[in-house]
C-alpha positions in Angstrom: -17.6 15.8 25.2 -13.9 15.7 26.3 -12.0 12.6 25.4 -8.8 11.9 27.4 -5.9 10.8 25.5 -5.9 7.6 27.4 -9.4 6.6 26.5 -10.2 3.7 24.1 -12.0 5.9 21.7 -9.3 8.5 21.7 -6.6 5.9 21.1 -8.7 4.3 18.3 -9.3 7.6 16.6 -5.7 8.6 16.7 -4.7 5.3 15.0 -7.5 3.5 13.0 -9.5 6.8 12.6 -6.6 8.6 11.2 -5.8 5.7 8.9 -9.3 5.4 7.6 -9.3 9.1 6.7 -6.0 8.9 4.9 -7.3 5.9 2.9 -10.6 7.7 2.1 -8.9 10.9 0.9 -6.1 9.2 -0.9 -8.3 6.8 -2.8 -10.8 9.7 -3.7 -7.8 11.7 -5.2 -7.0 8.6 -7.4 -10.6 7.8 -8.3 -12.3 7.7 -11.7 -14.6 10.4 -10.5 -11.8 13.0 -10.1 -10.2 11.9 -13.2 -13.4 12.4 -15.3 -14.5 15.7 -13.6 -11.4 17.5 -12.3 -7.9 16.2 -13.1 -7.4 13.7 -15.8 -4.4 12.2 -13.8 -4.3 13.1 -10.2 -2.3 10.1 -9.2 0.9 12.1 -9.0 -0.7 14.1 -6.1 -1.3 10.9 -4.2 2.1 9.7 -5.0 3.7 12.8 -3.5 1.3 13.0 -0.5 1.6 9.3 0.5 5.4 9.1 0.0 5.8 12.3 2.1 3.6 10.8 4.8 5.7 7.6 4.8 9.0 9.6 5.0 7.5 11.6 8.0 6.4 8.4 9.8 9.8 6.7 9.0 11.8 9.6 10.5 9.8 9.6 13.7 10.0 5.7 14.1 12.5 3.9 16.3 15.3 2.1 14.5 13.7 -1.4 14.7 10.5 0.0 13.1 12.4 1.8 10.4 14.0 -1.4 9.4 10.7 -3.2 9.2 9.1 -0.4 7.2 11.8 -0.8 4.6 11.2 -4.5 4.5 7.5 -3.9 4.2 7.9 -1.6 1.2 10.2 -3.9 -0.7 8.0 -6.9 -0.1 5.0 -4.8 -1.2 6.7 -3.8 -4.4 7.4 -7.4 -5.3 3.9 -8.5 -4.3 2.2 -5.8 -6.4 4.2 -6.6 -9.5 3.7 -10.3 -9.1 0.0 -10.5 -8.3 -1.3 -7.6 -10.4 1.1 -7.3 -13.4 2.3 -10.9 -13.8 -0.6 -13.0 -12.5 -3.5 -10.6 -13.2 -5.0 -11.1 -9.8 -6.4 -7.5 -9.9 -5.8 -4.5 -12.1 -5.3 -0.8 -11.2 -7.3 2.0 -13.1 -4.4 3.1 -15.3 -2.9 -0.4 -15.7 0.2 0.5 -13.7 1.3 0.0 -10.1 0.9 3.5 -8.5 3.9 4.5 -6.6 1.8 5.3 -3.6 0.5 1.8 -3.2 3.7 -0.1 -1.8 4.4 2.6 0.7 0.7 2.8 1.5 0.9 -0.9 2.5 3.7 0.0 4.9 1.8 2.8 6.4 -1.3 0.6 6.9 0.9 -1.9 8.5 2.3 0.7 10.9 -1.0 2.2 12.0 -2.6 -1.1 12.7 0.5 -2.1 14.7 0.3 1.1 16.7 -3.4 0.6 17.3 -2.8 -2.9 18.8 -0.2 -1.5 21.0 -2.2 1.2 22.7 -2.9 0.5 26.4 -6.8 0.7 26.3 -6.8 -1.4 23.2 -4.8 -4.1 24.9 -7.1 -3.8 28.0 -10.1 -4.7 25.8 -8.3 -7.0 23.5 -10.7 -10.1 24.1 -13.8 -8.0 23.6 -12.3 -6.5 20.4 -11.3 -9.8 19.0 -14.8 -11.3 19.6 -16.5 -8.3 18.0 -14.2 -8.4 14.9 -14.6 -12.1 14.6 -18.4 -12.0 14.6 -18.3 -9.0 12.0 -15.9 -10.8 9.8 -18.0 -14.0 9.8 -21.2 -12.1 9.1 -19.7 -10.1 6.1 -18.0 -13.2 4.6 -21.3 -15.1 4.8 -23.2 -12.2 3.3 -20.7 -12.0 0.4 -20.8 -15.8 -0.2 -24.7 -15.8 -0.2 -25.5 -12.7 -1.9 -22.4 -12.1 -4.1 -21.4 -15.6 -4.9 -17.9 -14.8 -3.5 -16.6 -18.4 -3.1 -13.1 -17.2 -3.5 -13.3 -14.5 -0.8 -15.1 -17.0 1.5 -12.4 -19.6 1.2 -9.7 -16.9 1.8 -11.5 -16.0 4.9 -11.6 -19.6 6.1 -7.8 -19.7 5.5 -7.5 -16.5 7.6 -9.0 -18.2 10.5 -6.9 -21.3 10.0 -3.9 -19.0 9.9 -4.9 -17.4 13.2 -4.7 -20.7 14.9 -1.0 -20.6 14.3 -0.5 -17.2 15.6 -3.0 -16.8 18.5 -1.1 -14.1 20.2 -1.3 -11.8 17.1 -5.0 -12.5 16.6 -6.0 -8.8 17.4 -3.4 -7.5 14.8 -4.7 -9.8 12.0 -8.4 -9.3 12.8 -7.8 -5.6 12.8 -5.8 -5.8 9.5 -8.7 -7.9 7.9 -11.2 -5.2 9.0 -9.1 -2.3 7.6 -8.4 -4.1 4.3 -12.1 -4.7 3.8 -12.7 -1.0 4.3 -9.8 -0.1 1.9 -11.0 -2.6 -0.8 -14.6 -1.6 -0.6 -13.6 2.1 -1.2 -10.9 1.4 -3.7 -13.2 -0.8 -5.9 -16.2 1.6 -5.4 -14.1 4.5 -6.8 -12.7 2.3 -9.5 -9.2 2.8 -8.4 -8.7 -0.9 -9.0 -10.8 -3.8 -10.0 -10.9 -7.6 -9.3 -12.1 -10.1 -12.0 -15.3 -12.1 -11.5 -13.3 -15.3 -11.0 -10.1 -15.8 -9.1 -7.1 -14.5 -11.0 -9.4 -14.2 -14.0 -8.7 -18.0 -14.7 -10.3 -20.2 -12.2 -14.0 -20.6 -13.1 -14.7 -22.8 -10.1 -13.8 -19.9 -7.8 -16.4 -17.1 -8.4 -15.2 -13.8 -6.8 -16.8 -10.5 -5.8 -15.2 -7.2 -6.5 -13.4 -7.2 -4.1 -13.1 -10.8 -2.8 -13.9 -10.2 0.9 -11.1 -12.4 2.4 -8.3 -11.0 0.4 -6.5 -9.8 3.5 -4.9 -13.2 3.7 -2.4 -12.0 1.0 -1.7 -8.9 3.1 -0.7 -11.1 6.0 2.3 -12.2 3.9 3.6 -8.6 4.1 3.7 -8.9 7.9 5.1 -12.4 8.0 7.7 -11.6 5.4 8.7 -8.4 7.2 9.1 -10.2 10.6 11.0 -13.1 8.9 13.6 -10.7 7.5 13.9 -8.9 10.8 14.3 -12.1 12.9 17.0 -13.4 10.5 19.0 -10.3 10.8 18.5 -9.8 14.6 18.3 -13.2 16.1 19.4 -12.2 19.7 17.1 -9.0 19.8 14.2 -11.2 18.5 14.8 -13.8 21.4 14.8 -11.0 24.0 11.5 -9.5 22.5 9.8 -12.9 22.7 10.8 -13.1 26.3 9.3 -9.7 27.0 6.1 -10.7 25.1 5.7 -13.8 27.3 6.1 -11.8 30.4 3.5 -9.3 29.4 0.9 -11.9 28.5 
């Protein structure tokens, strides 16, 4: 069946579909399975591939997006070392911070952003938001009841509280939540990284699944931090953008 470039399915496949494929292939390369059966350490392949993809996307991006991508990578580097190495929130398979991870965060941010800007996606925005909300509530309740994921459930509640403050960006954050669930499920299944059975490995009153289902809350800091840096550097441009957004609503 022919799919026009302007159809909802086509626009979704070219953004979220491509992103999901990149995530699957990349994490498979860095998986414990590949390390045990083919290459002892194939992480360098991922590092080269993901960094090359980031450079390609960066070169094609408009100047405003380029600046935000740089901020996203810098914030991701700080966040990874803070939460993984210093606080022990989760641990990567080799005990390091893979080089592809921080740029991978920026790539994920860019693809989700591009998805939300597509014409058909915007046209069906309300329906997509409702569908994603139902799916997120369902999976978080499933994890709470059957996996005792108290930590992840509380994070999900905080996600919905967070969305009350940013209703115009609801589609972006719900999509981000969904993509991160997909990423975390694959990454933990392939033993690329692991989450402790309690939050931060320290708080026994917060049992956690591997992964905690609402962990996207921490990813939202990447977006808010990126936008905060940009707004502070370009106050006049940001005011113009806000006016354009108000007119397009």
